[in-house]
C-alpha positions in Angstrom: 185.3 74.5 156.6 182.6 72.0 156.6 180.4 71.5 159.8 180.3 68.1 161.5 177.2 66.9 163.0 178.7 65.0 166.0 180.1 67.1 168.6 182.2 65.5 171.3 180.4 64.2 174.4 181.5 65.0 177.7 181.9 62.2 180.0 180.4 62.6 183.6 183.9 62.2 185.4 184.1 66.1 185.8 184.9 66.7 189.6 187.1 68.9 191.8 189.4 68.2 194.4 188.9 69.6 197.9 189.4 73.3 197.6 192.8 75.1 199.1 193.3 78.5 200.0 192.9 80.7 196.8 192.7 77.8 194.2 190.2 75.1 193.3 191.7 72.1 191.4 189.3 70.7 188.6 189.9 67.1 186.9 188.2 65.1 184.3 188.7 61.8 182.7 189.9 61.8 178.7 186.8 62.3 176.3 186.2 59.9 173.5 185.2 61.6 170.1 185.3 60.6 166.4 187.8 63.1 166.0 191.0 64.1 168.2 190.1 66.3 171.3 192.2 69.4 171.1 190.9 71.6 173.7 189.0 71.6 176.9 187.6 75.1 178.1 186.6 75.8 181.6 183.7 78.2 182.5 182.9 79.8 185.9 179.8 81.3 187.3 177.6 81.0 183.7 180.2 83.6 182.2 180.0 83.8 178.4 183.9 83.4 177.8 186.2 80.7 179.2 188.4 81.3 182.4 190.7 78.7 181.3 191.8 76.6 178.1 194.1 73.8 178.1 195.6 71.2 175.6 193.4 67.9 174.8 196.1 65.9 176.6 195.6 67.7 180.0 193.1 66.4 182.3 193.2 69.1 185.1 193.2 72.8 185.6 193.7 74.8 188.7 191.4 78.0 189.3 193.7 80.5 191.0 191.4 83.5 190.8 189.4 82.5 194.0 188.5 84.6 196.8 187.9 83.3 200.3 184.4 82.5 201.6 183.0 82.6 197.8 180.8 80.1 195.8 182.0 79.1 192.6 180.3 77.1 189.7 182.4 75.5 187.1 181.7 73.8 183.7 183.8 71.9 181.4 183.4 72.2 177.4 185.3 69.8 174.9 186.5 70.8 171.7 187.7 68.5 168.9 189.7 68.9 166.0 187.0 69.9 163.6 186.1 72.9 166.1 183.1 70.9 167.2 182.1 71.8 170.8 180.5 69.8 173.3 177.6 71.1 175.5 178.6 72.6 178.7 178.9 69.9 181.5 177.1 70.0 184.8 177.9 72.7 187.0 180.3 72.0 189.9 179.4 74.0 193.0 182.1 74.5 195.6 182.8 77.0 198.2 186.3 78.5 198.6 187.4 78.0 202.3 
């Protein structure tokens, strides 16, 4: 497989809705890339492995593994059809009620 020099660029629209009991809904706008976006990966608290992986047509993910009175930091990564990967997004800090 040939490596590509252009990884997808993540839009700055990554945000969360108001957290609800035991869940945090993350949303973002579609990302434009030279190649089709095939996946979005979600990371939590700087973990090495993704906690969520959704199809490239999905623009939201709900973290249901949340504990009350706990702070979380989520990041989003874009993966395109050539398996090029964006840098991680800014970290969204949210406190689970």
